[in-house]
FIROSE-686114 format. One record per residue: x, y, z of N, C-alpha, C in turn; residue number from 1. Coordinates in Angstrom, 1 decimal. Last residue first. Layout:
BEGIN
R  n_east  n_north    n_up  ca_east  ca_north   ca_up  c_east  c_north    c_up    k
R       X        Y       Z        X         Y       Z       X        Y       Z  NUM
...
END
This chain:
BEGIN
R  n_east  n_north    n_up  ca_east  ca_north   ca_up  c_east  c_north    c_up    k
R    -0.7    -20.3     4.7     -0.3     -18.8     4.1     0.3    -19.0     2.7  257
R    -3.2    -22.1     6.0     -2.1     -22.2     4.9    -2.0    -20.6     4.7  256
R    -3.7    -21.6     9.6     -4.5     -21.5     8.2    -3.0    -21.6     7.2  255
R    -3.2    -21.5    11.9     -2.6     -22.8    11.3    -3.2    -22.9    10.0  254
R    -3.6    -19.1    13.3     -2.3     -19.3    12.8    -2.2    -20.3    12.1  253
R    -6.0    -17.4    13.9     -6.0     -18.9    13.3    -4.7    -19.0    12.6  252
R    -6.4    -15.3    16.6     -5.9     -15.7    15.5    -5.8    -17.1    14.9  251
R    -9.8    -14.3    18.0     -8.6     -15.5    18.1    -8.0    -15.5    17.0  250
R   -10.4    -11.5    19.6    -10.4     -11.8    18.4    -9.0    -13.2    18.6  249
R   -10.1    -10.3    22.3    -11.4     -10.9    21.9   -11.5    -11.6    20.4  248
R    -8.3     -7.5    21.7     -8.7      -8.6    22.5    -9.9     -9.0    22.2  247
R    -6.6     -7.5    18.1     -6.9      -6.9    19.5    -7.5     -8.1    20.4  246
R    -5.2     -8.3    15.8     -6.7      -7.8    15.8    -7.3     -7.1    17.2  245
R    -2.8     -9.4    15.8     -2.8      -8.1    16.3    -4.1     -7.2    16.0  244
R    -1.9    -12.1    15.7     -2.3     -11.8    16.6    -2.7    -10.3    17.2  243
R    -1.3    -12.8    13.0     -0.2     -12.4    14.1    -0.7    -12.0    15.3  242
R    -3.5    -13.5    11.6     -2.4     -14.3    11.7    -1.3    -14.1    12.9  241
R    -4.9    -10.9    11.6     -5.4     -11.9    12.3    -4.6    -13.0    12.6  240
R    -2.8     -9.2    10.1     -3.6      -8.8    11.3    -4.1    -10.2    11.8  239
R    -2.5    -11.1     7.9     -1.3     -10.6     8.6    -1.8    -10.1    10.1  238
R    -4.8    -10.9     6.7     -4.2     -12.3     7.1    -3.3    -11.9     8.2  237
R    -5.0     -8.5     5.8     -6.3      -8.8     7.0    -5.6    -10.3     7.3  236
R    -2.9     -7.9     4.1     -3.1      -7.4     5.5    -4.0     -7.8     6.4  235
R    -4.1     -9.5     1.9     -2.9     -10.0     2.6    -2.7     -9.4     4.1  234
R    -6.3     -8.0     1.6     -6.3      -9.5     1.7    -5.4    -10.0     2.5  233
R    -5.1     -5.7     0.4     -6.3      -5.6     1.5    -6.3     -6.9     2.2  232
R    -3.4     -6.7    -1.6     -2.9      -6.1    -0.4    -4.1     -6.0     0.9  231
R    -5.5     -7.5    -3.4     -4.6      -8.3    -2.6    -3.9     -8.3    -1.8  230
R    -6.7     -5.1    -4.2     -7.5      -6.3    -3.3    -6.3     -7.3    -2.4  229
R    -4.4     -4.0    -5.3     -5.2      -3.1    -4.3    -5.8     -4.4    -3.5  228
R    -2.9     -5.3    -7.1     -2.3      -4.8    -6.0    -3.1     -4.5    -5.0  227
R    -3.8     -6.0    -9.8     -4.3      -6.5    -8.7    -3.9     -6.2    -7.2  226
R    -2.3     -4.3   -11.3     -3.6      -3.9   -11.6    -4.2     -4.8   -10.1  225
R     0.3     -5.2   -11.1      0.2      -4.3   -10.4    -1.4     -4.0   -10.4  224
R     0.2     -7.1   -13.2      0.0      -7.6   -12.0    -0.2     -6.4   -10.9  223
R     1.0     -5.3   -15.2     -0.2      -6.0   -15.3    -0.5     -6.7   -14.0  222
R     4.1     -4.5   -14.6      3.0      -4.3   -15.4     1.8     -5.3   -15.2  221
R     5.2     -3.8   -11.3      5.6      -4.8   -12.4     3.9     -4.7   -13.2  220
R     5.1     -2.0    -9.2      6.1      -1.8   -10.5     6.0     -2.9   -11.3  219
R     3.4     -3.2    -7.5      3.1      -2.0    -8.2     3.9     -1.6    -9.1  218
R     5.2     -5.1    -6.1      4.0      -5.4    -7.0     3.6     -4.3    -8.1  217
R     6.8     -3.1    -4.4      7.6      -4.0    -5.6     6.5     -4.4    -6.9  216
R     4.9     -2.4    -2.5      5.4      -1.5    -3.6     6.2     -2.1    -4.6  215
R     4.7     -5.1    -1.4      3.3      -4.5    -2.0     3.8     -3.4    -3.0  214
R     7.1     -5.4    -0.3      6.7      -6.4    -1.5     5.5     -5.8    -2.2  213
R     7.0     -3.2     1.5      8.2      -3.3     0.5     7.6     -4.5    -0.8  212
R     5.0     -4.1     3.4      5.0      -2.7     2.1     5.8     -2.6     1.3  211
R     6.0     -6.5     4.4      4.4      -6.0     3.5     4.6     -5.4     3.0  210
R     8.1     -5.4     5.7      8.4      -6.3     4.9     7.0     -6.3     3.9  209
R     6.9     -3.5     7.4      7.7      -2.9     6.7     8.0     -3.9     5.4  208
R     5.7     -5.2     9.1      4.6      -4.3     8.2     6.0     -3.8     7.2  207
R     7.9     -6.4    10.4      6.8      -7.5    10.0     6.1     -6.3     8.9  206
R     9.0     -4.3    11.5      9.8      -5.1    10.4     9.1     -5.7     9.7  205
R     7.6     -3.3    13.6      7.8      -2.5    12.3     8.4     -3.5    11.3  204
R     5.6     -4.1    15.7      6.3      -5.1    14.5     6.6     -4.3    13.4  203
R     4.6     -1.8    16.9      5.2      -2.7    17.7     5.9     -3.8    17.0  202
R     4.0      0.0    15.0      5.3       0.4    15.4     5.6     -1.1    16.2  201
R     1.3     -1.0    14.6      2.2      -1.1    13.8     3.7     -0.9    14.1  200
R     0.0     -0.3    17.3      0.1      -1.6    16.9     1.4     -2.0    15.7  199
R     0.7      2.6    16.8      1.0       1.9    18.0     1.5      0.5    17.7  198
R    -1.2      2.7    14.6      0.1       3.3    14.6     1.0      2.7    15.5  197
R    -3.8      2.2    15.8     -3.1       1.5    14.6    -1.5      1.6    14.4  196
R    -4.1      4.1    17.8     -3.8       2.9    18.0    -3.2      1.9    17.0  195
R    -4.6      6.2    15.7     -3.6       6.4    16.9    -3.1      5.0    17.5  194
R    -6.6      5.5    14.2     -5.4       5.8    13.7    -4.4      5.7    14.7  193
R    -8.4      3.1    16.3     -8.3       4.1    15.6    -7.0      4.3    14.9  192
R   -10.0     -0.2    16.1     -8.5       0.4    16.4    -8.6      1.9    15.7  191
R   -12.1     -1.8    15.5    -12.1      -0.7    16.5   -10.8     -0.1    16.7  190
R   -11.8     -3.7    14.0    -11.6      -4.2    15.3   -11.6     -3.1    15.6  189
R   -11.7     -2.3    11.5    -12.8      -3.4    11.8   -12.7     -3.6    13.1  188
R    -9.0     -1.5    11.6    -10.3      -0.5    11.6   -11.5     -1.0    12.1  187
R    -7.5     -3.4    10.8     -7.4      -3.0    12.2    -8.5     -1.8    12.7  186
R    -8.4     -3.8     8.0     -8.2      -4.7     9.0    -8.4     -4.1    10.3  185
R    -7.3     -0.9     7.5     -8.8      -1.6     7.0    -9.1     -2.8     7.8  184
R    -5.0      0.0     7.9     -6.2       0.7     8.5    -7.4     -0.3     8.2  183
R    -3.0     -1.5     6.4     -3.4      -1.9     8.0    -4.5     -1.5     8.5  182
R    -2.5      0.0     4.4     -3.3      -1.2     4.2    -3.8     -1.9     5.5  181
R    -0.9      2.2     5.4     -2.2       2.6     4.4    -3.0      1.2     4.5  180
R     1.3      1.0     6.5      0.1       1.6     7.2    -1.1      1.8     6.7  179
R     2.6     -0.1     4.1      2.0      -0.6     5.5     1.0     -0.2     6.0  178
R     2.9      2.5     2.7      1.8       1.7     2.2     1.3      0.4     3.4  177
R     4.7      3.5     4.1      3.4       4.3     4.1     2.5      3.2     3.8  176
R     7.0      2.0     4.0      6.3       2.1     5.3     4.9      2.7     5.1  175
R     7.3      2.3     1.0      7.1       0.7     1.4     6.5      1.1     3.2  174
R     7.8      5.2     0.9      6.6       4.5     0.2     6.4      3.0     0.7  173
R    10.2      5.3     2.3      9.2       6.1     2.7     7.8      5.2     2.3  172
R    11.8      3.7     0.6     11.8       3.1     1.9    10.7      3.9     2.7  171
R    11.7      5.0    -1.7     11.4       3.7    -1.8    11.1      3.2    -0.2  170
R    12.6      7.5    -1.0     11.3       7.5    -1.6    10.9      6.0    -1.3  169
R    15.3      6.8    -0.5     14.5       7.2     0.6    12.9      7.5     0.1  168
R    16.3      5.9    -3.0     16.2       5.2    -2.0    15.3      5.6    -0.9  167
R    15.9      8.5    -4.5     15.0       7.4    -5.0    15.2      6.3    -3.6  166
R    17.4     10.5    -3.2     16.1      10.7    -3.4    15.5      9.3    -3.7  165
R    20.2     11.0    -3.4     19.6       9.9    -2.3    18.0     10.1    -2.4  164
R    20.5     12.5    -5.6     20.9      11.2    -5.5    20.5     10.1    -4.5  163
R    19.9     14.8    -4.6     18.9      14.3    -5.0    19.2     12.8    -5.6  162
R    22.4     16.2    -3.9     21.6      15.5    -2.6    20.2     14.9    -3.3  161
R    22.9     17.0    -6.5     23.7      16.2    -5.4    23.0     15.3    -4.7  160
R    20.4     19.6    -6.3     21.7      18.7    -7.0    22.5     18.0    -5.9  159
R    17.1     19.1    -5.5     18.4      19.6    -5.1    19.6     18.8    -5.6  158
R    14.9     17.7    -5.9     15.3      18.8    -6.9    16.5     19.5    -6.4  157
R    14.3     15.9    -3.8     14.8      15.2    -5.1    15.1     16.4    -6.1  156
R    13.5     17.6    -1.6     14.9      17.1    -1.7    15.6     16.6    -2.9  155
R    10.9     18.2    -2.3     11.8      19.7    -2.2    13.4     18.8    -2.5  154
R    10.1     15.6    -1.8      9.9      15.9    -3.2    11.0     17.1    -3.6  153
R    10.2     15.4     0.9     10.9      14.3     0.1    11.1     14.9    -1.3  152
R     8.6     17.4     1.7     10.0      17.5     2.0    10.7     16.6     1.3  151
R     6.0     15.8     0.6      6.5      17.4     0.3     8.1     17.8     0.2  150
R     5.7     13.7     2.1      5.9      13.6     0.9     6.7     14.9     0.2  149
R     4.4     14.2     4.4      6.0      13.7     4.5     6.4     13.7     3.0  148
R     2.1     15.5     4.0      2.9      15.9     4.8     4.2     15.5     4.8  147
R     0.8     13.6     2.2      1.3      14.6     1.8     2.5     15.6     2.5  146
R     0.3     11.7     4.1      1.3      11.3     3.3     1.8     12.7     2.7  145
R    -1.9     13.0     5.7     -0.6      12.6     6.3     0.5     12.4     5.3  144
R    -3.8     13.2     3.9     -3.0      14.5     4.2    -1.7     14.2     4.8  143
R    -4.3     10.8     3.5     -3.7      11.5     2.4    -3.0     12.6     2.9  142
R    -5.6     10.3     5.8     -4.2       9.5     5.7    -3.5     10.2     4.5  141
R    -7.6     11.6     5.7     -6.8      12.3     6.6    -5.5     11.6     6.5  140
R    -9.1     10.4     3.3     -8.6      11.7     3.2    -7.8     12.1     4.4  139
R    -9.6      7.8     4.6     -8.4       7.8     3.5    -8.1      9.2     3.1  138
R   -11.5      8.5     6.8     -9.9       7.9     7.1    -9.2      8.3     5.9  137
R   -13.4      8.9     5.1    -12.9      10.2     5.8   -11.4      9.9     6.2  136
R   -13.8      6.4     3.9    -13.8       7.6     2.9   -13.0      8.7     3.5  135
R   -14.5      4.8     5.7    -13.3       4.6     5.2   -12.9      5.9     4.5  134
R   -17.2      5.5     6.8    -16.2       6.2     7.6   -14.7      6.0     6.8  133
R   -18.6      4.1     4.6    -18.5       5.5     4.5   -17.2      6.1     5.4  132
R   -18.0      1.4     5.3    -17.4       1.8     4.3   -17.6      3.5     4.1  131
R   -19.1      1.3     7.9    -17.5       1.0     7.9   -17.2      1.7     6.8  130
R   -21.9      1.7     7.0    -21.3       2.6     8.0   -19.5      2.7     8.1  129
R   -22.2     -0.4     5.5    -22.3       0.8     5.0   -21.7      2.0     6.0  128
R   -21.8     -2.6     7.5    -21.0      -2.4     6.3   -21.1     -1.2     5.7  127
R   -23.9     -2.4     9.4    -22.5      -1.9     9.7   -21.4     -1.7     8.7  126
R   -26.0     -2.6     7.7    -25.8      -1.2     8.3   -24.4     -1.0     8.8  125
R   -25.6     -5.5     7.5    -25.7      -4.3     6.1   -25.5     -3.1     6.6  124
R   -23.3     -6.4     9.6    -24.8      -6.5     9.0   -24.5     -5.2     7.9  123
R   -20.8     -9.1     9.7    -21.0      -7.6     9.6   -22.5     -7.4     9.0  122
R   -20.2    -12.0    11.3    -20.5     -11.0    10.0   -20.9     -9.8    10.4  121
R   -18.8    -11.8    14.4    -19.5     -12.3    13.8   -19.3    -11.8    12.4  120
R   -17.2    -10.2    16.5    -17.8     -11.4    17.0   -18.6    -12.3    16.0  119
R   -16.1     -8.3    15.4    -17.4      -7.7    15.9   -17.8     -9.2    16.4  118
R   -14.7     -9.9    12.5    -14.8      -8.9    13.2   -16.1     -8.8    13.9  117
R   -13.4    -13.3    12.5    -14.5     -12.6    12.3   -14.3    -11.3    13.2  116
R   -11.5    -15.1    12.0    -11.0     -14.1    12.9   -12.0    -13.0    12.8  115
R   -11.3    -17.2    10.2    -11.6     -17.3    11.6   -11.3    -16.3    12.8  114
R   -10.4    -16.5     7.7     -9.3     -16.6     8.3    -9.6    -16.8     9.9  113
R   -13.0    -15.4     6.5    -12.3     -16.7     6.2   -11.3    -17.2     6.9  112
R   -13.2    -12.9     8.1    -14.0     -14.1     8.5   -13.5    -15.7     7.8  111
R   -11.0    -12.0     6.9    -11.2     -12.0     8.5   -12.0    -13.1     8.7  110
R   -12.4    -11.7     4.2    -11.0     -12.3     4.4   -10.9    -12.6     6.0  109
R   -14.5    -10.0     4.9    -14.7     -11.4     4.2   -13.5    -12.1     4.5  108
R   -13.5     -7.6     6.0    -14.2      -8.2     6.8   -14.3    -10.1     6.4  107
R   -12.2     -6.8     3.3    -11.4      -7.2     4.8   -12.2     -8.1     5.7  106
R   -14.4     -6.2     2.2    -13.3      -7.3     1.6   -12.5     -7.5     2.9  105
R   -15.7     -4.1     3.7    -16.3      -5.4     3.0   -15.4     -6.6     2.8  104
R   -13.6     -2.2     3.4    -14.1      -2.7     4.8   -14.8     -4.2     4.7  103
R   -13.2     -1.6     0.4    -12.2      -2.0     1.5   -12.8     -2.9     2.6  102
R   -15.5      0.0    -0.8    -15.3      -1.7    -0.8   -14.2     -2.3    -0.4  101
R   -14.7      2.6     0.0    -16.4       1.6     0.4   -16.0      0.2     0.2  100
R   -12.2      3.2    -1.5    -12.2       2.9     0.2   -13.7      2.0     0.3   99
R   -11.7      3.6    -4.1    -12.2       2.3    -3.6   -12.6      2.1    -2.3   98
R   -10.4      6.2    -3.8    -11.7       5.9    -4.7   -12.6      4.6    -4.2   97
R    -8.6      5.8    -1.8     -9.5       6.5    -1.8   -10.8      6.4    -2.7   96
R    -7.0      3.7    -3.1     -7.5       3.5    -2.1    -8.4      4.5    -1.8   95
R    -6.1      4.8    -5.7     -7.1       3.9    -5.7    -7.8      3.8    -4.3   94
R    -4.7      6.6    -4.6     -5.8       7.1    -5.2    -6.6      6.0    -5.2   93
R    -2.8      5.0    -3.9     -2.9       5.7    -2.7    -4.4      6.1    -3.2   92
R    -1.6      4.0    -6.0     -2.4       3.0    -5.3    -3.0      3.9    -4.1   91
R    -0.7      6.1    -7.4     -1.8       5.7    -8.0    -2.5      4.6    -7.1   90
R     1.5      6.8    -5.6      0.5       7.8    -6.0    -1.0      7.1    -6.5   89
R     3.1      4.6    -6.2      2.4       5.0    -5.0     1.1      6.0    -5.1   88
R     3.6      4.8    -8.9      3.1       3.4    -8.4     2.2      3.9    -7.0   87
R     4.9      7.1    -8.9      3.7       7.2    -9.6     3.1      5.6    -9.0   86
R     7.2      6.9    -7.3      6.3       7.8    -6.7     5.1      7.6    -7.5   85
R     8.5      4.6    -8.7      8.1       4.4    -7.6     6.8      5.4    -6.9   84
R     8.9      5.7   -11.3      8.1       4.8   -11.2     7.5      4.4    -9.8   83
R    10.3      7.7   -10.4      9.1       8.3   -11.1     8.2      7.1   -10.9   82
R    12.8      6.6    -9.4     12.1       7.5    -8.5    10.6      7.8    -9.4   81
R    13.8      5.5   -11.8     13.2       4.9   -10.7    12.4      5.3    -9.6   80
R    14.4      7.7   -13.4     13.5       6.5   -13.7    12.8      5.6   -12.4   79
R    16.2      8.8   -11.6     15.1       9.4   -11.7    13.9      8.7   -12.6   78
R    18.3      6.8   -12.1     17.7       7.2   -10.5    16.3      7.7   -11.0   77
R    18.8      6.7   -14.5     18.0       5.3   -13.9    17.6      5.7   -12.7   76
R    19.8      9.4   -14.8     18.4       8.7   -15.7    18.0      7.8   -15.3   75
R    22.0      9.7   -13.1     20.7      10.4   -12.9    19.4      9.8   -13.6   74
R    24.2      8.9   -14.5     23.6       8.1   -13.2    22.3      8.8   -12.8   73
R    24.5      9.9   -16.9     24.4       8.4   -16.9    23.8      7.7   -15.6   72
R    24.6     12.6   -15.9     23.4      11.9   -16.6    23.5     10.5   -16.5   71
R    26.8     13.7   -14.7     26.0      12.7   -13.9    25.0     12.0   -14.6   70
R    28.0     15.4   -16.5     28.7      14.1   -16.4    27.7     13.1   -15.7   69
R    26.7     17.7   -16.1     26.5      17.2   -17.3    26.9     15.5   -17.3   68
R    27.4     19.6   -14.0     26.6      18.4   -13.7    26.3     17.2   -14.8   67
R    28.4     21.7   -15.2     29.4      21.0   -14.3    28.6     19.6   -13.9   66
R    26.5     22.9   -16.5     27.4      22.2   -17.3    28.3     21.3   -16.3   65
R    23.2     22.4   -14.9     24.1      23.2   -15.1    25.2     22.2   -15.9   64
R    20.1     20.9   -16.1     21.5      20.8   -15.3    22.5     21.7   -15.7   63
R    18.2     21.3   -17.8     18.3      22.0   -16.9    19.6     22.0   -16.1   62
R    18.5     19.0   -19.3     18.9      19.8   -20.2    19.2     20.8   -19.2   61
R    17.1     17.0   -17.7     18.9      16.9   -17.9    19.0     18.0   -18.6   60
R    14.5     18.1   -17.8     15.4      17.8   -16.7    16.8     17.8   -16.8   59
R    13.9     17.2   -20.5     13.9      18.7   -19.7    14.7     18.8   -18.7   58
R    14.2     14.6   -20.5     15.1      15.5   -21.4    15.1     16.7   -20.8   57
R    12.2     13.8   -18.9     13.5      13.3   -18.4    14.4     14.2   -19.1   56
R     9.8     14.6   -20.1      9.9      15.3   -18.7    11.6     14.9   -18.5   55
R     9.8     13.0   -22.2     10.4      14.6   -22.5    10.2     15.1   -21.2   54
R     9.5     10.6   -21.5     10.7      10.6   -22.1    10.8     12.4   -22.2   53
R     6.8     11.4   -20.0      8.0      10.7   -19.1     9.4     10.9   -20.2   52
R     4.7     11.4   -21.3      5.1      12.6   -20.8     6.7     12.1   -20.1   51
R     3.6      8.9   -22.5      3.4      10.0   -23.1     4.2     11.2   -22.7   50
R     4.2      6.7   -20.7      4.6       6.8   -22.1     4.8      8.1   -22.8   49
R     2.6      7.9   -18.7      4.2       7.7   -18.5     4.9      7.7   -19.8   48
R     0.0      8.1   -19.3      0.8       9.3   -19.1     2.4      9.2   -18.9   47
R    -0.1      5.3   -19.6     -0.6       6.2   -21.0     0.1      7.8   -20.5   46
R     0.0      4.6   -17.1      0.6       4.0   -18.0     0.9      5.2   -19.0   45
R    -2.2      5.4   -15.6     -0.5       5.9   -15.4     0.2      5.5   -16.4   44
R    -4.3      4.6   -17.0     -4.0       5.9   -17.3    -2.7      6.2   -16.8   43
R    -3.9      2.1   -16.1     -3.7       2.2   -17.5    -3.5      3.7   -17.7   42
R    -4.0      2.4   -13.1     -2.9       1.9   -13.7    -2.8      2.2   -15.4   41
R    -6.9      3.0   -13.2     -5.8       4.0   -12.5    -4.5      4.1   -13.4   40
R    -7.9      0.6   -14.1     -8.2       2.0   -14.7    -7.3      3.0   -14.5   39
R    -7.2     -1.3   -12.2     -6.7      -1.4   -13.4    -6.9     -0.1   -14.3   38
R    -8.8     -0.1    -9.9     -6.9      -0.2   -10.0    -6.5     -0.2   -11.3   37
R   -11.1     -0.4   -10.5    -10.6       1.0   -10.5    -9.3      0.7   -10.4   36
R   -11.4     -3.4   -10.8    -11.6      -2.3   -12.0   -10.9     -1.4   -12.0   35
R   -10.8     -4.2    -8.2     -9.8      -4.3    -9.5   -10.1     -3.6   -10.5   34
R   -12.7     -2.9    -6.6    -11.5      -2.3    -6.5   -10.6     -2.8    -7.6   33
R   -14.7     -4.5    -7.8    -14.9      -3.2    -8.0   -13.5     -2.5    -7.7   32
R   -14.3     -7.4    -7.3    -14.4      -7.2    -8.6   -14.2     -5.6    -8.9   31
R   -14.0     -8.2    -4.7    -12.8      -7.8    -5.6   -13.1     -7.0    -6.5   30
R   -16.1     -9.0    -3.1    -15.8      -7.6    -3.2   -14.2     -7.1    -3.6   29
R   -16.7    -11.6    -4.3    -17.7     -10.8    -4.3   -17.2     -9.2    -4.3   28
R   -14.3    -13.1    -3.3    -14.4     -12.8    -4.4   -15.5    -11.6    -4.7   27
R   -14.5    -13.8    -0.4    -13.9     -12.6    -0.7   -14.0    -12.0    -2.4   26
R   -15.7    -16.5    -0.3    -16.0     -15.6     0.5   -15.5    -13.9     0.2   25
R   -13.8    -17.8    -2.0    -15.3     -17.7    -2.4   -16.1    -16.4    -1.5   24
R   -10.7    -16.4    -2.8    -11.6     -17.5    -1.9   -12.7    -17.1    -2.1   23
R    -8.9    -14.6    -4.0     -9.6     -15.4    -4.8   -10.7    -16.4    -3.9   22
R    -7.6    -13.3    -2.2     -8.7     -12.6    -2.7    -9.5    -13.5    -3.5   21
R    -5.8    -15.6    -1.1     -6.9     -15.2    -0.5    -8.1    -14.3    -1.1   20
R    -3.8    -15.1    -3.3     -4.8     -16.3    -3.1    -5.8    -16.1    -2.4   19
R    -2.8    -12.8    -2.9     -3.2     -13.1    -4.1    -3.9    -14.4    -4.1   18
R    -1.5    -12.6    -0.3     -3.0     -11.8    -0.9    -3.6    -12.2    -1.7   17
R     0.7    -13.9    -0.4     -0.5     -14.7     0.1    -1.9    -14.0    -0.2   16
R     2.4    -11.5    -0.5      2.3     -12.6    -1.6     0.9    -13.6    -1.3   15
R     1.9    -10.4     1.9      1.8      -9.6     1.1     1.4    -10.4    -0.2   14
R     3.1    -12.6     3.8      1.5     -12.1     3.7     1.3    -11.3     2.6   13
R     5.8    -12.6     2.7      4.8     -13.6     2.5     3.5    -13.4     2.8   12
R     6.7     -9.8     4.2      6.6     -10.4     2.6     5.7    -11.7     2.4   11
R     6.1    -10.7     6.8      5.5      -9.7     6.2     5.4     -9.8     4.8   10
R     8.3    -12.6     7.1      6.7     -13.0     7.2     5.8    -11.9     6.8    9
R    10.7    -11.4     6.6     10.0     -12.2     5.4     8.6    -12.7     6.0    8
R    10.5     -9.7     8.9     10.5      -8.8     7.6    10.0    -10.1     6.3    7
R    10.5    -11.6    10.8      9.2     -10.9    10.8     9.0    -10.0     9.3    6
R    13.2    -12.2    10.2     12.0     -13.1    10.3    10.8    -12.7    10.0    5
R    14.6    -10.1    11.1     14.8     -10.7     9.5    13.6    -11.6     9.1    4
R    14.3     -9.6    13.6     13.7      -8.6    12.5    13.8     -9.4    11.0    3
R    12.8    -11.8    15.8     13.7     -11.9    14.6    13.5    -10.9    13.5    2
R    11.1    -10.9    18.7     11.2     -11.2    17.5    12.1    -10.8    16.6    1
END
């Protein structure tokens, strides 16, 4: 696969999620994640407006005299860093809270794409089991995120080196979001976290393109409130459309993307 083509396909799937989540079979599972995500982003915006200016001023005042000339560069870099990290943390928190609604939404989109999990519709018992299991999986993924995020956070505090922090956070966040949302559709088809990461690594640029666009969406006011259900829908279409659901599932690649 051409990496540039794969990246573009991943980005297209992320955007296609906005139309997929409005399909009749999926709409019933969108409301709860949408409300949760909207509330979290509203809280994030209030905290940002309240504390961000003072935090930036305090950080700049703490710089030694010989680094004061860097203020013109550090201001925009730190702002981008806080927006990226804030959007990422908010989306991950939404994933944890709204996890019980994610599996049914992914299953509904998969059925609409002609890629039904378990060979058909999820029963009520299977839906409850998948939903409860998703909460435990989210906690394990959050631990994985913290293990990688702490070194990056420390890097962000080191003078001179911290200039590299915003682009590193951006790349890390895009890759992390790809893994985050791949769990929902892949998990429906019985892939554990180890198998999920194997499939993701087999098409790195495809998933990375998806993650980067999803991250950019989280940085757009108001539209970012739709990011969570749209990302689940788009990733489910990606998994089904690219034949990554596993043996016994047929990808319907002729669907409109």
